[in-house]
C-alpha positions as CSV (number, residue, x, y, z in Angstrom):
1,X,-61.2,-122.9,74.9
2,X,-58.1,-121.0,75.7
3,X,-55.3,-120.8,73.4
4,X,-52.1,-119.3,74.3
5,X,-51.5,-116.0,72.6
6,X,-54.6,-116.2,70.7
7,X,-54.5,-112.5,69.9
8,X,-51.9,-109.7,70.4
9,X,-53.6,-106.9,72.2
10,X,-52.1,-104.6,69.5
11,X,-53.9,-106.6,66.8
12,X,-56.9,-106.7,68.8
13,X,-57.0,-102.8,69.3
14,X,-56.3,-102.3,65.5
15,X,-59.1,-104.7,64.4
16,X,-61.5,-103.1,66.7
17,X,-60.2,-99.4,66.4
18,X,-60.1,-99.4,70.2
19,X,-58.3,-97.1,72.6
20,X,-56.0,-98.8,75.3
21,X,-56.2,-97.9,78.8
22,X,-54.4,-99.1,81.8
23,X,-51.7,-101.8,82.2
24,X,-52.5,-103.9,79.2
25,X,-51.1,-107.5,78.7
26,X,-49.2,-108.2,75.5
27,X,-51.5,-111.0,74.5
28,X,-55.1,-112.3,75.1
29,X,-55.2,-116.0,75.3
30,X,-59.0,-116.3,74.9
31,X,-62.2,-114.5,74.2
32,X,-65.0,-114.5,76.8
33,X,-68.5,-112.9,77.4
34,X,-69.2,-114.6,80.8
35,X,-67.3,-113.7,84.0
36,X,-68.4,-116.9,85.6
37,X,-66.5,-119.3,83.0
38,X,-63.6,-117.1,81.7
39,X,-60.1,-118.3,82.0
40,X,-57.1,-116.5,83.2
41,X,-55.7,-114.3,80.4
42,X,-58.9,-114.0,78.5
43,X,-60.3,-110.8,77.1
44,X,-63.7,-110.1,78.6
45,X,-66.3,-108.5,76.2
46,X,-68.9,-106.4,78.1
47,X,-71.8,-107.2,75.7
48,X,-75.2,-105.8,76.5
49,X,-78.0,-108.1,75.7
50,X,-81.5,-109.0,77.0
51,X,-81.7,-108.0,80.6
52,X,-78.0,-108.0,81.4
53,X,-75.3,-105.5,80.8
54,X,-71.8,-106.9,80.5
55,X,-70.3,-103.8,82.1
56,X,-71.8,-104.6,85.4
57,X,-69.5,-107.6,85.4
58,X,-66.2,-106.0,84.3
59,X,-64.9,-105.8,87.8
60,X,-65.8,-109.5,88.6
61,X,-64.2,-110.5,85.3
62,X,-61.1,-108.7,86.2
63,X,-60.8,-110.2,89.6
64,X,-61.4,-113.7,88.1
65,X,-58.2,-113.3,86.0
66,X,-59.3,-111.6,82.8
67,X,-56.3,-110.0,81.3
68,X,-58.4,-107.0,80.0
69,X,-62.0,-106.0,79.3
70,X,-63.4,-104.4,76.1
71,X,-66.0,-101.8,77.0
72,X,-67.9,-99.0,75.5
73,X,-67.2,-95.3,75.7
74,X,-70.6,-94.6,77.1
75,X,-69.8,-96.8,80.0
76,X,-66.3,-95.9,80.8
77,X,-67.0,-93.6,83.7
78,X,-68.8,-96.2,85.5
79,X,-65.7,-98.6,85.6
80,X,-62.5,-98.4,87.9
81,X,-59.7,-96.0,87.0
82,X,-56.5,-97.8,86.0
83,X,-58.3,-100.9,84.8
84,X,-56.8,-102.7,81.7
85,X,-59.3,-101.8,79.0
86,X,-59.9,-101.5,75.5
87,X,-62.6,-98.8,74.9
88,X,-64.6,-98.9,71.7
89,X,-67.9,-97.4,70.4
90,X,-70.0,-100.6,70.5
91,X,-68.8,-103.7,72.2
92,X,-70.8,-106.1,70.1
93,X,-69.8,-104.4,66.8
94,X,-66.0,-104.6,68.2
95,X,-66.4,-108.3,68.6
96,X,-67.7,-108.5,65.0
97,X,-64.8,-106.5,63.8
98,X,-62.4,-108.9,65.5
99,X,-64.3,-111.8,64.1
100,X,-63.7,-110.3,60.5
101,X,-59.9,-109.9,61.5
102,X,-59.9,-113.6,62.6
103,X,-61.3,-114.8,59.2
104,X,-58.9,-112.7,57.3
105,X,-55.9,-114.2,58.9
106,X,-57.3,-117.9,58.7
107,X,-55.5,-119.9,56.0
108,X,-57.5,-123.1,56.7
109,X,-60.8,-124.1,55.4
110,X,-64.1,-122.6,57.0
111,X,-67.2,-124.7,56.9
112,X,-70.6,-123.4,57.8
113,X,-73.7,-125.2,58.8
114,X,-77.3,-124.4,58.8
115,X,-80.6,-126.1,58.4
116,X,-83.9,-126.5,60.3
117,X,-82.7,-129.7,62.1
118,X,-79.4,-131.4,62.7
119,X,-77.2,-128.2,62.7
120,X,-75.5,-128.9,66.0
121,X,-75.0,-132.8,65.6
122,X,-73.5,-132.1,62.1
123,X,-71.2,-129.4,63.4
124,X,-70.0,-131.8,66.2
125,X,-69.5,-134.7,63.6
126,X,-67.5,-132.2,61.5
127,X,-65.4,-131.3,64.5
128,X,-64.7,-134.9,65.3
129,X,-63.8,-136.0,61.6
130,X,-61.6,-132.9,61.1
131,X,-59.8,-132.9,64.4
132,X,-58.3,-136.3,63.5
133,X,-56.5,-134.7,60.5
134,X,-55.5,-131.3,61.6
135,X,-55.9,-128.4,64.0
136,X,-59.6,-127.8,64.1
137,X,-61.7,-125.0,65.7
138,X,-65.4,-125.3,66.1
139,X,-68.4,-123.2,67.6
140,X,-69.0,-124.1,71.3
141,X,-72.4,-125.5,72.2
142,X,-75.1,-123.9,69.8
143,X,-73.5,-120.5,69.5
144,X,-75.2,-119.9,66.3
145,X,-76.8,-116.4,66.6
146,X,-75.8,-112.7,66.3
147,X,-73.4,-112.9,69.3
148,X,-72.6,-116.6,69.1
149,X,-71.1,-116.7,65.7
150,X,-68.7,-113.6,66.1
151,X,-67.6,-115.0,69.5
152,X,-66.9,-118.3,67.8
153,X,-65.0,-116.9,64.9
154,X,-62.9,-114.4,67.2
155,X,-61.8,-117.4,69.1
156,X,-60.4,-119.1,66.1
157,X,-56.6,-119.6,66.0
158,X,-54.7,-118.2,63.1
159,X,-53.3,-121.5,62.3
160,X,-56.4,-123.7,62.4
161,X,-56.5,-126.2,59.4
162,X,-60.3,-126.4,59.6
163,X,-63.0,-124.1,61.3
164,X,-66.5,-125.2,61.6
165,X,-69.4,-122.9,62.4
166,X,-73.1,-123.2,63.1
167,X,-75.6,-120.7,61.8
168,X,-79.1,-120.3,63.2
169,X,-82.0,-118.0,62.8
170,X,-85.5,-117.4,63.9
171,X,-86.4,-114.7,61.4
172,X,-85.5,-113.8,57.6
173,X,-82.3,-111.7,57.3
174,X,-80.4,-113.2,60.1
175,X,-78.2,-115.8,58.4
176,X,-76.9,-113.5,55.7
177,X,-74.8,-111.3,57.9
178,X,-73.5,-114.2,59.8
179,X,-72.5,-115.9,56.5
180,X,-70.8,-112.9,55.3
181,X,-68.8,-112.8,58.6
182,X,-67.7,-116.4,58.3
183,X,-67.1,-116.3,54.5
184,X,-67.4,-120.2,54.3
185,X,-65.4,-122.3,51.7
186,X,-68.1,-125.0,52.2
187,X,-71.7,-124.3,53.4
188,X,-74.0,-127.2,54.4
189,X,-77.8,-126.9,54.6
190,X,-79.0,-130.1,56.4
191,X,-82.7,-130.0,55.7
192,X,-85.8,-127.6,55.6
193,X,-88.7,-128.2,57.9
194,X,-91.5,-126.1,59.6
195,X,-89.5,-124.9,62.3
196,X,-90.1,-121.3,63.6
197,X,-92.9,-121.4,60.9
198,X,-94.9,-118.9,63.3
199,X,-92.4,-116.1,61.7
200,X,-92.9,-117.3,58.1
201,X,-95.8,-117.2,55.6
202,X,-94.6,-120.6,54.3
203,X,-91.9,-123.3,54.3
204,X,-90.6,-121.6,51.1
205,X,-89.7,-118.7,53.3
206,X,-87.9,-120.8,55.7
207,X,-85.9,-122.2,52.7
208,X,-85.1,-118.8,51.4
209,X,-84.0,-117.7,54.9
210,X,-81.5,-120.7,55.1
211,X,-80.4,-120.0,51.6
212,X,-78.8,-116.8,53.1
213,X,-75.9,-118.9,54.0
214,X,-74.8,-118.8,50.2
215,X,-74.3,-115.0,50.5
216,X,-71.0,-115.3,52.3
217,X,-69.6,-118.1,50.3
218,X,-66.0,-117.4,48.9
219,X,-65.6,-117.0,45.1
220,X,-65.0,-120.7,44.7
221,X,-67.3,-121.8,47.5
222,X,-69.3,-125.2,47.4
223,X,-72.8,-125.7,48.7
224,X,-73.8,-129.1,50.1
225,X,-77.6,-129.7,50.0
226,X,-80.1,-132.5,51.0
227,X,-81.3,-133.9,47.7
228,X,-84.2,-135.8,49.4
229,X,-85.6,-132.6,51.0
230,X,-88.5,-131.1,49.1
231,X,-87.0,-127.9,49.0
232,X,-83.7,-129.0,47.3
233,X,-84.7,-127.4,43.9
234,X,-85.5,-124.1,45.5
235,X,-82.1,-124.1,47.4
236,X,-80.4,-124.9,44.2
237,X,-82.0,-121.8,42.5
238,X,-81.0,-119.7,45.3
239,X,-77.4,-121.0,45.1
240,X,-77.4,-120.2,41.4
241,X,-78.9,-116.7,42.3
242,X,-75.9,-116.3,44.7
243,X,-73.4,-117.5,42.0
244,X,-72.2,-120.6,44.0
245,X,-69.6,-122.2,42.0
246,X,-70.6,-125.8,42.8
247,X,-73.6,-127.6,44.4
248,X,-72.9,-131.0,45.8
249,X,-76.0,-133.1,47.0
250,X,-76.4,-135.8,49.6
251,X,-79.2,-138.2,50.3
252,X,-80.9,-141.6,49.3
253,X,-82.2,-140.3,46.0
254,X,-80.6,-141.5,42.7
255,X,-78.1,-138.8,41.4
256,X,-77.0,-137.6,45.0
257,X,-73.4,-136.9,44.9
258,X,-73.0,-138.3,48.4
259,X,-75.4,-141.1,48.3
260,X,-76.6,-143.7,50.9
261,X,-76.4,-147.1,49.5
262,X,-77.5,-149.1,52.4
263,X,-77.7,-148.8,56.0
264,X,-78.4,-151.1,59.2
265,X,-79.9,-149.4,62.0
266,X,-79.2,-150.7,65.5
267,X,-80.2,-149.7,68.9
268,X,-76.7,-148.2,69.9
269,X,-75.2,-147.8,66.4
270,X,-75.7,-147.8,62.7
271,X,-73.6,-149.3,59.9
272,X,-73.5,-147.5,56.6
273,X,-72.6,-148.0,53.0
274,X,-72.3,-145.0,50.9
275,X,-70.9,-143.5,47.8
276,X,-69.2,-140.1,48.5
277,X,-68.5,-138.2,45.3
278,X,-67.3,-141.2,43.5
279,X,-65.7,-143.2,46.3
280,X,-67.2,-146.2,48.0
281,X,-67.1,-146.3,51.9
282,X,-68.4,-148.6,54.5
283,X,-68.5,-147.2,58.1
284,X,-70.0,-147.3,61.5
285,X,-71.6,-144.4,63.4
286,X,-71.2,-144.4,67.1
287,X,-74.6,-143.0,67.7
288,X,-78.1,-144.4,66.5
289,X,-80.5,-142.9,64.2
290,X,-81.4,-142.6,60.5
291,X,-81.2,-138.7,60.9
292,X,-77.6,-139.0,61.9
293,X,-76.8,-141.4,58.9
294,X,-78.3,-139.0,56.4
295,X,-76.3,-136.1,57.9
296,X,-73.2,-138.2,57.9
297,X,-73.1,-138.2,54.1
298,X,-72.8,-134.3,54.2
299,X,-70.1,-134.4,56.8
300,X,-68.1,-136.9,54.6
301,X,-68.7,-134.9,51.5
302,X,-67.4,-131.8,53.3
303,X,-64.4,-133.7,54.6
304,X,-63.4,-134.9,51.0
305,X,-64.0,-131.4,49.5
306,X,-62.0,-129.7,52.2
307,X,-59.0,-131.9,51.3
308,X,-59.2,-134.4,54.3
309,X,-58.6,-138.0,53.9
310,X,-62.1,-139.8,53.4
311,X,-61.1,-143.2,54.8
312,X,-59.8,-141.6,58.0
313,X,-62.9,-139.2,58.2
314,X,-65.2,-142.3,57.9
315,X,-63.2,-144.1,60.5
316,X,-63.6,-141.2,63.0
317,X,-67.4,-141.4,62.9
318,X,-67.2,-144.5,64.9
319,X,-66.6,-142.4,67.9
320,X,-69.5,-140.0,67.3
321,X,-71.5,-139.5,70.4
322,X,-74.7,-137.5,70.7
323,X,-74.6,-134.0,72.4
324,X,-76.1,-133.3,75.7
325,X,-80.0,-133.4,75.4
326,X,-79.8,-134.6,71.8
327,X,-80.1,-138.4,72.3
328,X,-77.9,-138.8,75.3
329,X,-78.5,-142.3,76.6
330,X,-78.6,-142.8,80.4
331,X,-79.0,-146.0,82.4
332,X,-81.7,-145.9,85.2
333,X,-81.3,-148.3,88.2
334,X,-84.7,-149.4,88.8
335,X,-85.7,-152.3,91.5
336,X,-85.6,-154.7,88.9
337,X,-83.5,-154.7,85.6
338,X,-82.2,-151.3,84.5
339,X,-84.3,-148.9,82.3
340,X,-82.9,-146.7,79.5
341,X,-83.4,-143.1,79.4
342,X,-82.9,-141.2,76.0
343,X,-82.5,-137.5,76.7
344,X,-83.8,-135.5,73.7
345,X,-84.9,-132.6,75.8
346,X,-82.7,-129.8,74.5
347,X,-85.3,-128.7,71.8
348,X,-87.9,-130.1,69.5
349,X,-89.8,-129.5,66.0
350,X,-91.8,-131.9,64.0
351,X,-88.9,-133.4,62.1
352,X,-86.6,-133.9,65.2
353,X,-89.6,-135.1,67.2
354,X,-90.3,-137.8,64.5
355,X,-86.5,-138.8,64.5
356,X,-86.6,-139.1,68.1
357,X,-89.7,-141.3,68.2
358,X,-88.0,-143.5,65.5
359,X,-84.9,-143.6,67.8
360,X,-87.1,-144.8,70.6
361,X,-88.6,-147.3,68.4
362,X,-85.2,-148.9,67.8
363,X,-84.3,-149.0,71.5
364,X,-84.1,-152.4,73.2
365,X,-86.2,-153.1,76.2
366,X,-86.3,-155.9,78.8
367,X,-88.7,-158.8,78.7
368,X,-91.6,-156.7,80.2
369,X,-90.1,-153.3,79.2
370,X,-92.2,-150.7,77.3
371,X,-91.2,-147.9,74.9
372,X,-92.3,-144.7,76.6
373,X,-92.4,-141.3,74.9
374,X,-92.7,-138.3,77.2
375,X,-93.4,-135.2,75.0
376,X,-93.7,-131.5,75.7
377,X,-95.1,-128.8,73.4
378,X,-93.4,-127.9,70.0
379,X,-93.3,-124.1,70.0
380,X,-93.3,-121.4,67.3
381,X,-95.3,-123.4,64.8
382,X,-98.0,-120.8,64.4
383,X,-101.4,-121.7,62.7
384,X,-100.2,-125.3,61.9
385,X,-99.4,-126.1,65.6
386,X,-102.4,-128.3,66.3
387,X,-102.1,-130.2,63.1
388,X,-98.3,-130.7,63.5
389,X,-98.9,-132.1,67.1
390,X,-101.8,-134.3,66.0
391,X,-99.4,-135.7,63.2
392,X,-97.1,-137.3,65.7
393,X,-99.7,-140.0,66.2
394,X,-98.5,-141.5,62.9
395,X,-94.8,-142.1,63.9
396,X,-95.8,-143.2,67.3
397,X,-97.9,-146.0,65.8
398,X,-95.4,-146.8,63.1
399,X,-92.5,-147.3,65.6
400,X,-94.4,-149.2,68.2
401,X,-94.4,-146.8,71.0
402,X,-96.3,-148.4,73.8
403,X,-97.2,-145.4,76.0
404,X,-97.1,-141.7,75.5
405,X,-97.2,-139.0,78.2
406,X,-97.8,-135.3,77.1
407,X,-97.5,-132.0,78.7
408,X,-98.5,-128.5,77.6
409,X,-101.6,-127.0,75.9
410,X,-100.3,-127.9,72.4
411,X,-99.5,-131.5,73.1
412,X,-103.2,-131.7,74.1
413,X,-103.7,-132.2,70.3
414,X,-101.7,-135.2,70.2
415,X,-103.1,-136.6,73.4
416,X,-106.6,-136.6,72.0
417,X,-105.5,-138.2,68.7
418,X,-103.9,-141.1,70.6
419,X,-105.8,-144.4,70.9
420,X,-106.7,-145.0,74.6
421,X,-104.3,-147.8,75.0
422,X,-101.2,-145.6,74.1
423,X,-102.4,-142.8,76.6
424,X,-99.9,-142.9,79.5
425,X,-100.9,-139.6,81.1
426,X,-101.3,-135.7,80.4
427,X,-100.7,-132.6,82.4
428,X,-100.8,-128.9,81.4
429,X,-97.1,-128.5,82.3
430,X,-93.9,-130.6,82.6
431,X,-93.9,-129.9,86.3
432,X,-97.4,-131.3,86.7
433,X,-96.5,-134.3,84.5
434,X,-93.2,-135.2,86.5
435,X,-94.9,-137.2,89.4
436,X,-96.6,-139.3,86.8
437,X,-93.5,-140.2,85.0
438,X,-91.5,-141.1,88.1
439,X,-94.4,-143.4,89.2
440,X,-94.7,-145.0,85.8
441,X,-91.0,-146.1,85.1
442,X,-90.1,-149.8,85.7
443,X,-87.4,-152.3,85.0
444,X,-86.7,-152.7,81.2
445,X,-88.5,-149.7,80.0
446,X,-86.9,-147.3,77.4
447,X,-88.0,-143.6,78.0
448,X,-87.6,-140.9,75.6
449,X,-87.9,-137.2,76.8
450,X,-88.5,-134.4,74.2
451,X,-89.9,-131.0,73.8
452,X,-89.0,-127.4,72.9
453,X,-86.7,-125.6,75.2
454,X,-89.6,-123.5,76.5
455,X,-91.5,-126.5,77.4
456,X,-89.0,-127.3,80.2
457,X,-88.7,-131.0,79.8
458,X,-85.1,-131.2,81.1
459,X,-86.2,-131.2,84.8
460,X,-88.1,-134.6,84.3
461,X,-84.8,-135.9,83.0
462,X,-82.9,-134.7,86.2
463,X,-85.8,-136.1,88.4
464,X,-85.6,-139.4,86.7
465,X,-81.7,-139.4,87.2
466,X,-82.2,-138.5,90.9
467,X,-84.8,-141.2,91.6
468,X,-83.0,-144.0,89.7
469,X,-79.4,-143.1,90.4
470,X,-77.0,-146.0,90.8
471,X,-76.8,-146.9,94.6
472,X,-73.1,-146.3,94.8
473,X,-73.7,-142.7,93.5
474,X,-76.6,-142.2,95.9
475,X,-74.4,-143.4,98.8
476,X,-71.5,-141.1,97.7
477,X,-73.9,-138.1,97.5
478,X,-75.3,-138.7,101.0
479,X,-71.7,-139.1,102.4
């Protein structure tokens, strides 16, 4: 993450209207908000959020090698005398001001991604594609909120050729300020789906909230939209309202500017034929799934529009791998033949859940292997929750899933909608379900685990990895 001489301290102080104290270094090599992971030479920002006040960790950050700390005037008296500090009125607003300065000095192209599903995987695909053709900066992890976006932008080197940012939201009014901060040259909306629908009156409201990404587009900015999505026309109208200079569409529908011609879905990969804004390309994705195929169209459209070589961009997608918890494939060493674990435990909503079920349906199994779905509650679905959980029974049947294990009160709705032959087990929590899963897995099975972050499905993934770890790994751990 660290880039030598990312900022001069003089430029930082000017951007943040900060007062310097103590023996300040000439430069800051990186920006950090976590004293546990910072690197030597970083500037530590003492942000206050949730139940933690970053000022409580300033001394630890400096001892860990931070070159300086950015702190608030109100907390200055609680900190050591003589410490290297930049003192500001508000630390988070100072980070935003630094982010604005980072965008102002960036000569390369800025690309922003939002959508109800597929934001992070699309951002990572853009990172992969652009990094093969120039100096590329991209948001770490899913840093897509009110502190994650300014943190990611403030870390952007001045000489980056391409910069990619993920913008997220739970409520209306959150994406607009982030977009105005990033001021993207290209804005991608992957899809609109009933995610966080609890906080909206309708899916139209979600579309309007995602359309806030258009507010920050530069004067000649381009919007890339999913033509297959039911909200496409509404998003086009919002883009027109925002005076977006050009809308580029992607999808399977006739008339899409980046159009899928044909694809072959395999258990480990996909082969794709597409026409990207007038150019025919054939390429392979290094990770499986129709949802990744569709979003790859937007990625290649963005690459072409940003001035990258389309052929090289398509070739780079051969090396695409799923992010942790978003389709990672893990081999489980059972007493018989190996089993396959597909870790989709990072988060869930109705669209991503259906995509993960389809992915499981493509997975190869052994001669006696079964396709097993382990599903936790999808959260923040409001009054539609019961119906949306029950609705998963259809893709489960369509994709030939053999057994389904459910945890949580919302997943009870799916459990009751399943035919008896598909019911693997139910428990009120993932913790209570875990022993059932550990006892059910056998050689040749393919197991997919998914649920919203709050449903805590990741511990089941870890438990399976511990129980079915390769013998050599177990021996090493015991030694």
